[in-house]
Structures are given as C-alpha cells and as structure tokens.
TORKOL-4160 file (C-alpha; in steps of 0.2 Angstrom, whole numbers, padded with zeros to 4 digits, m for minus):
78
<pt num="1" X="0327" Y="0547" Z="0707"/>
<pt num="2" X="0329" Y="0549" Z="0684"/>
<pt num="3" X="0340" Y="0540" Z="0676"/>
<pt num="4" X="0353" Y="0540" Z="0665"/>
<pt num="5" X="0364" Y="0533" Z="0650"/>
<pt num="6" X="0377" Y="0532" Z="0647"/>
<pt num="7" X="0390" Y="0532" Z="0632"/>
<pt num="8" X="0406" Y="0524" Z="0635"/>
<pt num="9" X="0413" Y="0512" Z="0626"/>
<pt num="10" X="0409" Y="0494" Z="0625"/>
<pt num="11" X="0388" Y="0500" Z="0625"/>
<pt num="12" X="0386" Y="0493" Z="0606"/>
<pt num="13" X="0378" Y="0512" Z="0599"/>
<pt num="14" X="0378" Y="0516" Z="0581"/>
<pt num="15" X="0390" Y="0528" Z="0582"/>
<pt num="16" X="0402" Y="0516" Z="0590"/>
<pt num="17" X="0396" Y="0503" Z="0579"/>
<pt num="18" X="0399" Y="0511" Z="0564"/>
<pt num="19" X="0418" Y="0523" Z="0568"/>
<pt num="20" X="0425" Y="0503" Z="0573"/>
<pt num="21" X="0420" Y="0498" Z="0557"/>
<pt num="22" X="0427" Y="0513" Z="0547"/>
<pt num="23" X="0442" Y="0512" Z="0559"/>
<pt num="24" X="0443" Y="0493" Z="0554"/>
<pt num="25" X="0442" Y="0496" Z="0535"/>
<pt num="26" X="0453" Y="0508" Z="0535"/>
<pt num="27" X="0468" Y="0499" Z="0546"/>
<pt num="28" X="0466" Y="0485" Z="0532"/>
<pt num="29" X="0467" Y="0497" Z="0517"/>
<pt num="30" X="0482" Y="0501" Z="0523"/>
<pt num="31" X="0490" Y="0486" Z="0528"/>
<pt num="32" X="0485" Y="0483" Z="0507"/>
<pt num="33" X="0494" Y="0498" Z="0501"/>
<pt num="34" X="0509" Y="0494" Z="0514"/>
<pt num="35" X="0509" Y="0479" Z="0507"/>
<pt num="36" X="0508" Y="0485" Z="0487"/>
<pt num="37" X="0522" Y="0493" Z="0494"/>
<pt num="38" X="0537" Y="0482" Z="0500"/>
<pt num="39" X="0531" Y="0471" Z="0487"/>
<pt num="40" X="0535" Y="0485" Z="0473"/>
<pt num="41" X="0550" Y="0489" Z="0478"/>
<pt num="42" X="0555" Y="0469" Z="0483"/>
<pt num="43" X="0555" Y="0468" Z="0462"/>
<pt num="44" X="0566" Y="0485" Z="0461"/>
<pt num="45" X="0579" Y="0477" Z="0471"/>
<pt num="46" X="0578" Y="0460" Z="0463"/>
<pt num="47" X="0579" Y="0465" Z="0443"/>
<pt num="48" X="0594" Y="0476" Z="0452"/>
<pt num="49" X="0606" Y="0462" Z="0458"/>
<pt num="50" X="0604" Y="0454" Z="0443"/>
<pt num="51" X="0608" Y="0470" Z="0434"/>
<pt num="52" X="0593" Y="0473" Z="0425"/>
<pt num="53" X="0589" Y="0490" Z="0418"/>
<pt num="54" X="0574" Y="0497" Z="0421"/>
<pt num="55" X="0567" Y="0509" Z="0413"/>
<pt num="56" X="0560" Y="0523" Z="0422"/>
<pt num="57" X="0541" Y="0519" Z="0414"/>
<pt num="58" X="0540" Y="0503" Z="0417"/>
<pt num="59" X="0548" Y="0508" Z="0436"/>
<pt num="60" X="0534" Y="0519" Z="0438"/>
<pt num="61" X="0520" Y="0503" Z="0430"/>
<pt num="62" X="0528" Y="0495" Z="0447"/>
<pt num="63" X="0524" Y="0506" Z="0458"/>
<pt num="64" X="0511" Y="0508" Z="0468"/>
<pt num="65" X="0504" Y="0526" Z="0465"/>
<pt num="66" X="0502" Y="0538" Z="0479"/>
<pt num="67" X="0482" Y="0536" Z="0486"/>
<pt num="68" X="0472" Y="0552" Z="0487"/>
<pt num="69" X="0464" Y="0555" Z="0506"/>
<pt num="70" X="0450" Y="0563" Z="0504"/>
<pt num="71" X="0448" Y="0581" Z="0511"/>
<pt num="72" X="0433" Y="0586" Z="0523"/>
<pt num="73" X="0421" Y="0594" Z="0509"/>
<pt num="74" X="0421" Y="0577" Z="0503"/>
<pt num="75" X="0431" Y="0580" Z="0487"/>
<pt num="76" X="0448" Y="0569" Z="0483"/>
<pt num="77" X="0466" Y="0578" Z="0484"/>
<pt num="78" X="0479" Y="0573" Z="0470"/>
C-alpha cells in the first residue's frame, strides 16, 4: 500500500510556520497602531477639555500617519 502525507494545519510545515509568524507580526503591528491612535485621541481630548487651542499643524504631528499597505507588485500605496 502506498503512503501519503497530509498537510492539514498543525503539522508544522515550513509554509504553515511562516504564515503563522507573518500573521502574528501583522496582528502586533495593528495593535500598536491602534494604541498610538487611541493615545493621540486622548491627548487631543484632554487639551480640548482644558480649552487649549491646538493648531492644525500640531494636531497633524500628534495624530499618527495612516500606514501604507504593500500592493501585490511590492510597492507601497500612497
């Protein structure tokens, strides 16, 4: 009888390990970006509550810039 190998999740293949590492890195980056956005919003809210005017250029420096996502061709979107 001829044997065969299955590639179901949990078998520790190189492809699966690489995929899971990338997924974990993406999740961590997303969480960090979310925390930065929350902190920026909190800073602006506190300043607003204390009736401190924040000029637009300073507001832009406080708020994180949106992250660009790589396109399938390898270049980053604006």
